[in-house]
C-alpha positions in Angstrom: 32.3 -17.7 14.4 30.0 -14.9 15.5 26.6 -14.6 14.0 24.4 -11.5 14.3 20.6 -11.9 14.4 18.4 -8.8 14.0 14.8 -8.6 15.2 12.1 -6.0 15.8 11.3 -5.0 12.3 7.8 -4.8 10.9 5.1 -2.6 9.5 4.3 0.7 11.3 2.4 3.8 10.4 4.1 7.1 9.8 4.9 8.7 13.1 5.2 5.4 14.9 8.1 3.7 16.6 10.1 0.5 16.4 13.0 -0.9 18.3 15.5 -3.1 16.5 17.7 -5.5 18.3 20.9 -7.2 17.1 22.1 -10.1 19.2 25.5 -11.6 18.8 25.8 -15.4 19.1 29.2 -15.3 20.7 30.9 -13.3 23.4 32.4 -10.2 21.9 35.1 -8.9 24.3 36.2 -5.9 22.2 35.2 -4.1 19.1 36.0 -1.0 17.1 32.4 -0.1 16.1 28.9 -1.4 15.8 26.4 0.0 13.4 23.0 -0.1 11.9 22.8 0.2 8.1 19.8 0.2 5.8 19.2 -0.5 2.2 16.1 0.5 0.2 15.3 -1.1 -3.2 17.4 0.5 -5.8 19.6 2.3 -3.3 23.0 1.6 -1.9 23.4 0.4 1.7 23.9 3.4 4.0 25.0 3.9 7.5 22.2 4.9 9.8 23.8 5.0 13.2 27.0 3.8 14.7 28.6 3.4 18.2 32.3 3.1 18.9 33.8 1.1 21.7 34.3 4.2 23.8 30.6 4.9 23.6 30.6 7.8 21.1 27.7 7.7 18.7 27.0 9.2 15.2 24.0 9.3 13.0 23.0 10.0 9.5 21.6 13.5 9.1 18.3 12.0 8.0 17.7 10.3 11.3 19.3 12.7 13.8 16.9 13.4 16.7 14.7 10.5 15.8 16.9 7.4 16.1 19.0 6.3 19.0 21.6 3.5 19.0 22.6 1.8 22.3 24.3 -1.4 23.4 24.1 -3.8 26.3 27.5 -5.4 26.7 26.2 -8.0 29.1 23.7 -9.3 26.5 26.0 -8.8 23.5 23.2 -6.8 22.0 23.0 -3.5 20.1 19.7 -1.7 19.7 18.2 1.0 17.4 15.3 2.9 18.8 13.4 4.5 15.9 10.8 7.2 16.6 8.8 9.5 14.4 9.2 7.1 11.5 8.7 8.3 8.0 7.8 6.4 4.8 11.4 7.2 3.6 12.7 5.1 6.5 11.4 2.0 4.7 14.3 -0.4 4.1 16.0 -3.6 5.2 18.0 -2.8 8.2 21.3 -4.6 8.8 23.5 -4.8 11.9 27.3 -4.8 11.6 30.2 -5.2 14.0 33.6 -4.1 12.8 37.1 -5.2 13.9 36.2 -7.3 16.9 37.5 -10.0 19.1 35.4 -12.8 20.5 35.7 -15.9 22.6 35.4 -19.2 20.7 33.5 -22.2 22.0 36.9 -23.7 22.9 37.8 -20.7 25.2 40.3 -19.1 22.9 40.1 -15.6 21.5 39.8 -14.8 17.8 39.7 -11.6 15.9 37.6 -10.8 12.8 37.4 -7.8 10.5 33.6 -7.6 10.1 30.3 -9.5 10.4 26.8 -8.7 9.1 23.4 -9.8 10.2 20.8 -11.1 7.7 18.7 -8.0 7.9 15.2 -7.1 9.1 12.5 -5.4 7.1 11.1 -2.1 8.3 8.1 -0.7 6.4 6.5 2.6 7.2 3.1 3.4 5.7 1.9 6.9 5.0 
């Protein structure tokens, strides 16, 4: 089973930057999409940024020009660089991988539909 572990969250002042990391515990050999979502209190979880297996990216309108998603296949890690942060970016940020295949500890391949990380808190003060 693959686990995702997010890190890099914290408290930052408005206008500051943070870089979130999401590391997969197993070796993911193929996937359809990876994404970062966020959920603020009282709000639904929303897609912030996504990257497809071919490398194409897409962003929520609210973060375009400020956030950048990237991945390092060798490290099984996806990143979210967040610049010019605003108080409205305050939320718990979750990493997700969709429709992926990974190598089990026994050396076999297995496919799963989706997996989520536990989330990391980002707080932007005004």
